[in-house]
C-alpha positions in Angstrom: -18.1 54.2 -23.8 -17.9 50.9 -25.7 -17.6 52.8 -29.1 -14.8 55.0 -27.8 -12.8 52.1 -26.4 -13.2 50.2 -29.7 -11.8 53.2 -31.5 -9.0 53.7 -29.1 -7.7 50.2 -29.7 -8.3 49.7 -33.4 -4.6 50.3 -34.0 -3.7 47.6 -31.5 -5.9 45.1 -33.5 -3.9 45.8 -36.6 -0.7 45.3 -34.8 -1.8 42.0 -33.4 -2.7 40.7 -36.8 0.7 41.5 -38.1 2.4 40.0 -35.0 0.7 36.6 -35.4 1.5 36.4 -39.1 5.1 37.3 -38.7 5.9 35.5 -35.5 8.1 38.3 -34.2 10.4 37.6 -31.2 9.7 39.1 -27.8 12.4 41.8 -28.3 11.1 43.0 -31.6 7.3 42.7 -31.0 5.4 46.0 -30.8 4.1 46.2 -27.3 0.5 46.7 -28.3 -2.7 45.6 -26.6 -3.9 42.1 -26.7 -7.1 42.7 -24.6 -8.9 45.2 -22.5 -10.5 44.2 -19.2 -12.6 47.1 -17.9 -10.1 49.9 -17.9 -7.0 47.8 -17.8 -5.0 46.5 -20.8 -3.2 43.1 -21.3 -0.3 43.7 -23.6 1.1 41.5 -26.3 4.3 41.1 -24.3 2.3 39.7 -21.4 1.0 37.0 -23.6 4.3 36.3 -25.3 6.1 36.0 -22.0 4.2 32.7 -21.5 4.2 31.4 -25.1 7.7 32.2 -26.4 9.4 28.9 -25.5 6.6 26.9 -27.1 6.7 29.1 -30.2 10.4 28.7 -30.5 9.9 24.9 -30.4 7.2 25.1 -33.1 9.6 27.1 -35.2 12.2 24.4 -34.9 9.6 21.8 -35.8 8.7 23.6 -38.9 12.4 24.0 -39.9 12.8 20.2 -39.5 9.8 19.6 -41.7 7.6 18.1 -38.9 4.9 20.7 -39.3 3.9 23.2 -42.0 4.0 26.9 -41.7 0.2 27.0 -41.6 0.2 24.4 -38.8 2.7 26.4 -36.8 0.7 29.6 -37.2 -2.6 27.9 -36.1 -0.9 26.3 -33.1 0.6 29.7 -32.1 -2.8 31.4 -32.5 -4.5 28.7 -30.4 -1.8 28.8 -27.6 -1.8 32.6 -27.5 -5.6 32.7 -27.1 -5.5 30.1 -24.3 -2.9 32.2 -22.5 -4.9 35.4 -23.1 -8.0 33.8 -21.6 -6.1 32.9 -18.5 -4.6 36.4 -18.2 -8.1 37.8 -18.6 -9.3 35.7 -15.7 -6.3 36.8 -13.6 -7.1 40.4 -14.3 -10.7 40.0 -13.4 -9.8 38.3 -10.1 -7.3 41.0 -9.2 -9.9 43.7 -9.9 -12.4 41.8 -7.7 -9.8 41.8 -5.0 -9.6 45.5 -5.1 -13.3 46.0 -5.5 -14.1 44.0 -2.4 -11.6 45.9 -0.4 -9.2 43.1 0.4 -5.8 44.1 1.5 -3.5 41.3 2.4 -0.6 42.3 4.7 2.8 42.8 3.0 4.3 40.0 5.2 2.2 37.5 3.3 3.9 38.5 0.1 7.3 38.6 1.7 6.8 35.1 3.0 5.7 33.9 -0.4 8.8 35.4 -2.0 11.2 33.8 0.5 9.4 30.4 0.0 9.8 30.6 -3.8 13.5 31.5 -3.5 14.0 28.5 -1.2 12.1 26.1 -3.5 13.3 27.3 -6.9 16.8 28.7 -6.2 17.9 26.9 -3.0 17.6 30.1 -1.1 20.1 31.9 -3.3 18.8 35.3 -4.1 21.6 36.1 -6.5 20.6 33.0 -8.5 17.2 34.5 -8.8 18.5 37.8 -10.0 20.8 36.1 -12.6 17.9 34.0 -13.9 15.7 37.1 -14.3 18.5 38.9 -16.1 18.7 36.0 -18.6 15.0 36.2 -19.2 15.1 40.0 -19.7 13.0 40.5 -16.5 13.5 42.7 -13.5 13.2 41.9 -9.8 10.2 44.2 -9.7 8.5 42.2 -12.5 9.1 39.0 -10.4 7.8 40.5 -7.2 4.7 41.7 -9.1 4.1 38.2 -10.5 4.5 36.6 -7.0 2.2 39.1 -5.5 -0.5 38.7 -8.1 -0.3 34.9 -8.2 -0.7 34.7 -4.4 -3.7 37.0 -4.5 -5.4 34.9 -7.3 -4.8 31.7 -5.3 -6.2 33.2 -2.1 -9.2 34.7 -3.8 -10.1 31.3 -5.3 -9.7 29.7 -1.9 -11.8 32.3 -0.2 -14.5 32.1 -2.9 -14.6 28.3 -2.7 -14.8 28.0 1.1 -17.5 30.5 1.3 -20.0 28.6 -0.9 -19.1 24.9 -0.6 -20.6 22.6 2.0 -20.5 18.8 1.5 -23.4 17.1 3.3 -23.6 13.4 4.3 -26.4 13.0 1.8 -24.2 14.2 -1.0 -21.5 11.7 -0.1 -24.0 8.8 0.1 -25.6 9.8 -3.2 -22.2 10.0 -5.0 -21.3 6.6 -3.5 -24.5 5.0 -4.9 -24.0 6.6 -8.3 -20.4 5.4 -8.5 -20.7 2.1 -6.7 -18.9 0.3 -9.5 -15.8 2.3 -8.6 -15.8 0.7 -5.2 -16.0 -2.9 -6.4 -13.0 -5.0 -5.3 -12.4 -7.7 -8.0 -11.6 -11.3 -7.3 -8.0 -11.7 -6.0 -5.7 -14.5 -5.1 -2.6 -14.3 -3.0 -0.3 -16.5 -5.0 3.2 -17.9 -5.6 4.7 -19.0 -8.8 7.5 -21.2 -10.0 8.6 -20.1 -13.4 11.1 -22.2 -15.4 12.5 -20.1 -18.2 13.8 -21.6 -21.4 17.5 -22.5 -21.1 17.4 -22.4 -17.3 18.4 -26.1 -17.1 20.0 -28.6 -19.5 16.7 -30.6 -19.7 13.9 -28.2 -18.9 11.1 -30.8 -19.4 12.8 -33.2 -16.9 13.4 -30.4 -14.4 9.7 -29.2 -14.7 8.4 -32.7 -14.0 10.8 -33.1 -11.1 9.7 -29.9 -9.5 6.0 -30.8 -10.0 6.6 -34.1 -8.4 8.0 -32.4 -5.3 5.1 -30.0 -5.2 2.6 -32.9 -5.4 4.6 -34.7 -2.6 3.9 -31.9 -0.3 7.2 -30.0 -0.3 7.0 -26.4 0.8 6.2 -24.4 -2.3 8.1 -21.2 -1.3 11.2 -23.3 -0.6 11.0 -24.9 -4.0 10.5 -21.5 -5.6 13.7 -20.2 -3.9 15.5 -23.2 -5.3 14.1 -23.4 -8.9 12.0 -20.4 -9.9 13.2 -17.8 -12.4 10.5 -15.5 -11.0 11.2 -13.7 -7.7 13.4 -16.5 -6.4 14.5 -14.5 -3.4 10.9 -13.9 -2.4 9.9 -17.6 -2.8 8.0 -16.9 -6.0 5.5 -14.5 -4.3 3.6 -12.5 -6.8 5.4 -9.2 -6.8 2.5 -6.7 -6.8 0.3 -5.8 -3.9 2.1 -8.0 -1.4 1.3 -11.1 -3.4 -2.3 -10.4 -4.3 -3.0 -10.8 -8.0 -6.1 -9.8 -10.0 -7.1 -11.3 -13.4 -5.9 -8.3 -15.4 -2.4 -8.6 -13.9 -1.9 -12.1 -15.2 -1.7 -13.8 -18.6 -5.2 -15.2 -19.5 -3.9 -18.8 -19.5 -2.5 -18.4 -16.0 -5.5 -16.5 -14.7 -7.9 -19.2 -15.9 -6.0 -21.7 -13.9 -5.2 -19.9 -10.7 -8.7 -18.5 -10.1 -10.0 -22.1 -10.0 -7.7 -23.1 -7.2 -8.6 -23.1 -3.5 -6.3 -21.9 -0.7 -3.4 -24.4 -0.3 -3.8 -25.9 -3.8 -1.2 -25.9 -6.6 -1.6 -26.2 -10.3 -0.1 -28.8 -12.6 2.5 -27.8 -15.2 1.4 -25.0 -17.5 3.5 -24.7 -20.7 3.4 -21.3 -22.5 5.6 -20.2 -25.4 7.9 -17.2 -24.9 8.3 -14.4 -27.4 10.8 -16.4 -29.4 8.5 -19.5 -29.4 10.4 -21.6 -26.9 8.4 -23.3 -24.1 8.5 -22.1 -20.5 6.8 -23.8 -17.6 4.7 -22.4 -14.7 3.4 -24.0 -11.5 1.0 -21.9 -9.5 0.1 -22.0 -5.8 -2.7 -20.2 -4.0 -2.4 -19.1 -0.4 -5.5 -17.0 0.1 -8.6 -16.1 -2.0 -10.6 -12.9 -1.8 -13.9 -12.8 -3.6 -15.2 -9.8 -5.4 -17.0 -7.4 -3.0 -18.1 -3.8 -2.7 -16.0 -1.6 -0.4 -18.3 -0.4 2.3 -18.9 3.3 2.9 -16.8 3.5 6.0 -15.0 6.6 7.5 -12.0 6.3 5.1 -14.2 6.1 2.0 -16.3 9.0 3.3 -13.2 11.1 3.7 -12.1 10.3 0.2 -15.5 11.1 -1.3 -15.7 14.3 0.7 -12.4 15.4 -0.9 -13.6 14.3 -4.3 -16.8 16.3 -4.0 -14.9 19.3 -2.6 -12.9 19.3 -5.8 -15.9 18.9 -8.0 -17.9 21.6 -6.3 -14.9 23.9 -6.1 -14.6 23.7 -9.9 -18.3 24.5 -10.3 -18.1 27.4 -7.9 -15.0 28.8 -9.6 -16.6 28.5 -13.0 -19.8 30.3 -11.8 -17.7 33.0 -10.1 -15.6 33.7 -13.1 -18.7 33.7 -15.3 -20.2 36.4 -13.1 -17.1 38.5 -13.2 -17.0 38.2 -17.0 -20.7 39.1 -17.4 -20.2 42.2 -15.3 -17.1 43.4 -17.0 -16.2 45.1 -20.3 -13.8 42.7 -22.1 -12.5 43.0 -25.6 -9.9 40.7 -27.2 -7.7 41.7 -30.1 -6.2 38.3 -30.9 
């Protein structure tokens, strides 16, 4: 059987080689066979329908001297093979759907079509028809695509749900193996008075005056609203995470100072140069301190980890499933 199928498609192999070398357009391409999956063929047009826009872009890049002709051909070959592999998987899943006797009701597909028309065309069916005409496709082509896409999605879901169970032990083991991911770093809730170059006629004098008021016990937020060039309306509150800052979110010179302060304490004047070399002044104030700690394995974290493990296990199950389908199938590629 294998020999006869190889012989039947030898002409298609020759056509594909010419097709890649010449980079024919979709309208002029011979509609040969790109692959055979059991008794069904995937055509060259099927592949090109998903690669044409990218290939046109690569052609423009070559024309503009951004890539060579050899680079264009290699990228086209790689992209077409990636698409072909995806189409082979789709074909295998659709065949498995039939083999296992599934028969989704037509109203499932009707509902999916209506949803896509609403989402992609604002509910305008004529807009869909016009778009299809511009692409050289028919409404029947589109309906077939929607139907097959829905079947593939549902078959993946059915397959995953059938084999995946996440136990409490799996969650706890994953948590222990990735405990570093649940480490909350040192944080401070802080305010900042920033005096930018040129913000006053005598910046040095202004900075010293503001510091004097801070040291005299004036309300830091009120001073920031009056003087700061950083979040003045918010009283100088650090603008990320409701005022909570981590070391990586601050300049090193500021982090080294602020993480030495206790709640209620303020820094002295910190002078740092701006990009153009002019000095700017900072005064920092800490309202709260949160030391580094490991986030406990509570219900919220458990739910997050269960979702993570579901995704990981689903990927494994899908890979094994597709692997079995491929092992049990006759597949021949001509790209």
